[in-house]
C-alpha positions as CSV (number, residue, x, y, z in Angstrom):
1,M,-34.5,12.3,-79.9
2,Q,-36.2,10.6,-82.6
3,V,-34.4,9.1,-85.1
4,L,-35.6,8.7,-88.2
5,T,-34.9,6.7,-91.7
6,T,-37.6,8.1,-94.7
7,I,-38.9,11.2,-95.8
8,A,-42.4,9.6,-94.9
9,A,-41.1,9.5,-91.3
10,F,-39.5,12.8,-90.9
11,R,-42.3,14.9,-92.3
12,A,-45.2,12.6,-90.1
13,A,-42.5,13.5,-87.1
14,R,-42.2,17.2,-88.3
15,A,-45.9,17.2,-88.8
16,G,-46.2,16.6,-84.9
17,V,-44.4,19.5,-83.3
18,A,-45.1,23.4,-84.0
19,G,-42.5,25.7,-84.0
20,D,-39.4,27.4,-86.0
21,L,-37.2,24.7,-86.8
22,G,-33.4,25.0,-86.9
23,L,-31.4,22.6,-89.2
24,V,-27.6,21.3,-89.1
25,P,-27.1,19.1,-92.1
26,T,-23.9,17.1,-91.7
27,M,-21.9,13.6,-92.6
28,G,-22.1,12.3,-89.3
29,F,-18.7,11.4,-87.9
30,L,-19.4,14.6,-85.7
31,H,-16.9,16.8,-83.6
32,E,-17.1,20.1,-81.4
33,G,-17.9,21.7,-84.3
34,H,-21.0,19.9,-85.0
35,L,-22.3,20.3,-81.9
36,A,-21.8,23.8,-81.5
37,L,-24.4,24.5,-84.2
38,V,-26.3,22.2,-82.6
39,R,-26.5,24.2,-79.9
40,Q,-27.0,27.3,-81.7
41,A,-29.7,25.8,-83.1
42,R,-31.1,25.0,-80.2
43,A,-30.8,28.5,-78.7
44,D,-32.5,30.1,-81.7
45,N,-35.6,27.7,-82.4
46,R,-38.2,25.4,-80.8
47,I,-37.1,22.5,-82.7
48,V,-33.8,21.6,-83.9
49,A,-33.1,18.7,-86.5
50,A,-29.8,17.2,-87.3
51,T,-29.3,15.1,-90.6
52,I,-26.6,12.7,-91.1
53,F,-25.7,11.7,-94.9
54,V,-22.7,11.0,-96.4
55,N,-23.6,12.7,-99.7
56,P,-23.0,10.1,-102.8
57,T,-22.9,13.1,-105.4
58,Q,-20.4,15.7,-103.9
59,F,-17.5,13.2,-104.1
60,G,-16.0,13.0,-107.5
61,R,-14.1,9.7,-109.0
62,N,-10.8,8.9,-107.1
63,E,-12.4,10.7,-103.9
64,D,-12.8,9.6,-100.4
65,F,-16.6,8.5,-100.3
66,A,-15.8,4.8,-99.8
67,R,-13.5,5.9,-96.5
68,Y,-15.3,8.5,-95.6
69,P,-15.2,8.1,-91.9
70,R,-18.8,6.7,-90.3
71,D,-19.7,5.9,-86.8
72,L,-23.8,6.3,-86.4
73,P,-24.0,4.9,-82.8
74,R,-21.2,7.6,-81.6
75,D,-22.5,9.9,-83.8
76,L,-26.3,9.2,-81.9
77,Q,-24.5,9.3,-78.7
78,L,-22.9,12.6,-79.3
79,L,-26.1,14.7,-80.7
80,E,-28.4,12.7,-77.7
81,A,-26.3,14.8,-75.4
82,A,-26.6,17.5,-77.8
83,G,-30.2,18.2,-77.8
84,P,-31.8,17.9,-81.1
85,D,-35.2,16.5,-81.2
86,L,-35.2,15.1,-84.5
87,V,-32.2,13.4,-86.5
88,F,-33.0,12.4,-90.0
89,V,-30.8,9.4,-91.1
90,P,-31.5,8.5,-94.9
91,D,-29.8,5.8,-97.5
92,A,-29.2,7.0,-100.4
93,D,-31.6,5.0,-102.0
94,E,-34.2,7.2,-100.1
95,M,-32.5,10.1,-101.4
96,Y,-31.2,9.2,-104.5
97,P,-34.3,6.6,-105.9
98,A,-34.2,4.9,-109.0
99,G,-34.8,7.2,-112.2
100,F,-33.3,10.4,-109.8
101,A,-32.3,13.0,-112.3
102,T,-32.4,16.5,-111.0
103,A,-29.4,18.5,-109.9
104,I,-29.0,22.3,-109.1
105,D,-25.9,24.5,-110.4
106,V,-26.0,27.6,-108.6
107,G,-23.4,29.2,-111.0
108,P,-20.1,31.2,-111.5
109,I,-19.9,31.0,-107.2
110,A,-19.0,27.3,-107.3
111,E,-16.6,27.5,-110.3
112,P,-12.9,28.3,-108.5
113,L,-11.3,27.1,-105.6
114,E,-12.8,24.2,-104.7
115,G,-15.1,24.2,-107.3
116,A,-11.7,24.0,-110.0
117,V,-10.3,21.1,-107.7
118,R,-13.4,19.0,-107.5
119,P,-15.6,19.5,-110.5
120,G,-19.6,18.8,-109.8
121,H,-19.0,18.7,-105.9
122,F,-20.9,22.2,-105.3
123,R,-23.5,20.3,-108.0
124,G,-24.0,18.1,-105.6
125,V,-24.1,20.0,-102.5
126,A,-26.7,22.4,-103.6
127,T,-28.5,19.6,-104.6
128,V,-28.8,17.9,-101.9
129,V,-29.4,20.6,-99.2
130,C,-32.0,21.8,-101.5
131,K,-33.6,18.4,-101.0
132,L,-32.7,18.4,-97.5
133,F,-34.8,22.0,-97.3
134,G,-37.4,20.3,-98.9
135,I,-37.7,17.5,-96.2
136,T,-37.4,19.3,-93.3
137,T,-38.5,23.1,-93.9
138,P,-36.8,24.9,-91.7
139,Q,-37.0,28.3,-90.9
140,R,-33.0,28.3,-90.5
141,A,-29.7,26.4,-91.5
142,Y,-26.9,26.2,-89.8
143,F,-23.4,25.9,-91.5
144,G,-19.6,26.7,-90.4
145,Q,-17.7,29.0,-91.9
146,K,-14.8,26.6,-92.4
147,D,-16.6,25.5,-95.5
148,A,-16.4,29.2,-96.3
149,Q,-17.1,28.5,-100.3
150,Q,-20.3,26.0,-99.6
151,T,-22.0,29.0,-97.7
152,L,-21.6,30.9,-100.2
153,V,-22.8,28.4,-102.9
154,I,-26.2,27.8,-100.5
155,R,-26.4,31.4,-100.0
156,R,-26.8,31.8,-103.7
157,M,-29.1,28.7,-104.0
158,I,-31.8,30.1,-101.5
159,Q,-31.6,33.3,-103.0
160,D,-32.0,32.2,-106.4
161,L,-35.0,30.2,-106.1
162,N,-36.3,32.2,-103.0
163,L,-36.4,29.3,-100.4
164,P,-37.8,30.5,-96.8
165,V,-34.2,29.7,-95.0
166,K,-32.5,32.0,-93.5
167,L,-28.9,30.7,-93.4
168,V,-26.7,30.9,-90.0
169,V,-22.9,30.6,-90.8
170,C,-21.1,30.3,-87.2
171,P,-17.2,30.2,-86.1
172,T,-14.8,27.8,-87.6
173,L,-14.3,25.6,-84.0
174,R,-10.2,24.9,-83.8
175,E,-8.4,22.5,-82.3
176,A,-5.5,24.0,-79.3
177,D,-2.7,24.6,-81.6
178,G,-5.4,26.2,-84.2
179,L,-5.7,23.0,-87.0
180,A,-9.6,23.6,-87.8
181,M,-11.9,21.1,-86.5
182,S,-12.8,18.6,-89.2
183,S,-14.3,14.7,-90.1
184,R,-11.0,14.2,-91.8
185,N,-8.5,14.9,-89.5
186,V,-9.2,11.3,-88.5
187,Y,-7.2,10.8,-91.3
188,L,-3.6,12.5,-90.6
189,S,-0.6,10.4,-89.5
190,A,1.2,11.4,-86.0
191,A,3.6,13.6,-88.3
192,D,0.9,15.3,-90.4
193,R,-1.2,16.1,-87.6
194,R,2.0,18.0,-86.3
195,A,2.2,19.9,-89.0
196,A,-1.4,20.2,-90.4
197,P,-1.6,23.6,-87.9
198,V,0.9,25.4,-90.5
199,I,-2.6,26.4,-92.0
200,Y,-3.6,28.3,-89.2
201,R,0.2,30.2,-88.6
202,A,0.1,30.8,-92.1
203,L,-3.6,32.2,-92.1
204,Q,-2.8,34.6,-88.6
205,Q,0.0,35.9,-90.5
206,A,-2.3,37.3,-92.9
207,A,-4.5,38.5,-90.2
208,A,-1.8,40.1,-88.5
209,M,-0.7,42.2,-91.5
210,Y,-3.5,43.0,-92.4
211,A,-4.0,44.6,-89.3
212,D,-1.1,46.1,-89.5
213,G,-2.1,47.8,-92.5
214,E,-0.7,45.8,-95.5
215,R,-3.3,45.6,-98.4
216,S,-1.3,44.6,-101.0
217,V,-2.3,40.6,-102.0
218,A,1.1,40.0,-103.1
219,V,3.0,41.3,-100.1
220,L,0.0,38.7,-98.1
221,R,0.5,35.7,-100.5
222,A,4.4,35.9,-100.0
223,A,4.2,35.9,-96.3
224,M,1.7,32.8,-96.1
225,H,4.0,30.9,-98.8
226,T,7.1,31.3,-96.7
227,I,5.3,30.2,-93.6
228,L,3.6,26.8,-95.4
229,A,7.0,26.3,-97.6
230,A,9.0,26.0,-94.0
231,E,6.6,22.6,-93.4
232,P,7.9,20.1,-95.7
233,L,4.7,18.2,-95.3
234,A,2.7,20.8,-96.3
235,D,1.6,20.3,-100.0
236,L,0.0,23.6,-100.8
237,Q,-3.1,23.1,-103.6
238,Y,-4.5,26.4,-103.6
239,L,-4.1,29.8,-101.7
240,S,-6.7,32.4,-102.8
241,I,-7.3,35.7,-101.6
242,A,-10.7,37.2,-103.2
243,D,-13.9,39.0,-102.5
244,I,-16.2,37.4,-100.2
245,E,-19.0,37.5,-102.3
246,T,-18.0,37.1,-105.4
247,L,-14.4,35.0,-104.8
248,H,-12.7,37.3,-107.4
249,E,-9.3,37.2,-106.7
250,L,-8.3,40.6,-105.9
251,E,-4.9,42.5,-106.2
252,L,-5.2,44.9,-103.7
253,I,-7.7,44.9,-100.7
254,D,-10.3,48.1,-100.3
255,D,-12.2,46.9,-97.3
256,R,-12.6,42.5,-96.8
257,A,-11.4,39.8,-98.3
258,L,-11.4,36.3,-98.0
259,V,-8.3,34.3,-97.3
260,S,-8.8,30.7,-98.2
261,L,-6.7,27.6,-99.1
262,A,-5.7,23.6,-99.3
263,V,-2.9,22.3,-98.2
264,R,-2.4,17.9,-98.7
265,F,-0.8,16.4,-96.0
266,G,-0.2,12.6,-96.9
267,T,-3.2,11.6,-98.8
268,T,-5.0,13.9,-96.6
269,R,-6.8,17.0,-98.0
270,L,-7.5,20.2,-95.9
271,I,-9.2,23.4,-96.4
272,D,-9.4,26.7,-94.2
273,N,-10.0,30.4,-94.8
274,M,-10.1,32.9,-92.6
275,L,-12.3,36.6,-92.6
276,L,-9.7,40.0,-93.3
277,E,-12.2,42.4,-92.5
278,S,-12.4,45.5,-89.6
279,S,-16.0,44.5,-88.4
280,S,-16.6,41.8,-86.0
281,L,-16.9,39.2,-88.9
282,A,-12.8,39.1,-88.5
283,H,-12.9,38.3,-85.3
284,G,-15.3,34.8,-85.8
285,A,-18.7,36.4,-85.2
286,K,-21.8,34.7,-86.0
287,T,-23.5,36.2,-89.6
288,T,-26.7,35.5,-91.4
289,S,-28.6,35.8,-94.4
C-alpha cells in the first residue's frame, strides 16, 4: 500500500500500474462502511485507490469542519488490512492552491434536502469529487447509499460532463441496532446514542407499511412522525418521501420512492434513508450507473 500526498506523486504511482482502478473517496475516520466499499472495489478492479481528505469547501459556516474527527494513523492501519494499492492523502493547499476559483454546480438535484439545509454543500462535493476523478482516473467509483442525495449529485455530474467513470452505490452498513454507520456517530453522547436508532425504526415502519400496500405519502409520513415524536432527544430537521431520480416530493407512490430524513441529537446531525420499491433495490442490492 503506497501512501501519497501530492497529485504528482499519485499520478506517477498510477502510471506504474496497469488495469482498471476502483476509487473509494473518503473524509477519513473510517468505519466498516468505508472498508466494505474498499473490499467491493477490490473485488471489481485490478487496482484500488482510497482517498482521505476532509474537504473544506463542502462545510458551511458554523458547521463542524474544525472538529470533524480525524485519525490518520488509525485510518491507514484499517486500510492496510482492507487492501487498497494506493492511498491519496492531500492537504488543502494541494487540492486548492492559491488562486483556485472553479466550482461545479449540478443544478436542481442539489437544491432540496441537504442542499436546502446546507447551502453550497453539494457544490463543494461535486467540485472535489470531480478533481479526485481527474487526479486518480478511475474506471469505477464507490459510494454508500447512506448519502443518497450525494450519489444522485455525483451521477448527474458524471452524466452531464461525460466522465468515463461508473458510479457504484453500495448498501448502507448498520450497527446491530440499526443505526447507520457514520464518522459523526462518535459525536453522540451515551444518551443520544441510545436514542439514535429511532431513525431506523421510523424507516422500517415506512418500509413495512409500503410492503403491506400503503402508497399514501401522508399516511407514511404520519406513521414516521409518530415514532420520531416518541423519542424526546430526536429533533427532526426534515422528512422527505420523494422521487428517487429527481427528489421531487410525492403525494402518492406510484412504483418507488426514496424516504430520507435528517435528525439532530444534541449537537450531532445524522442523516439516513431507505428505498421503497418492489425490486431487490429495496433490500440493499448494489446499484451502478
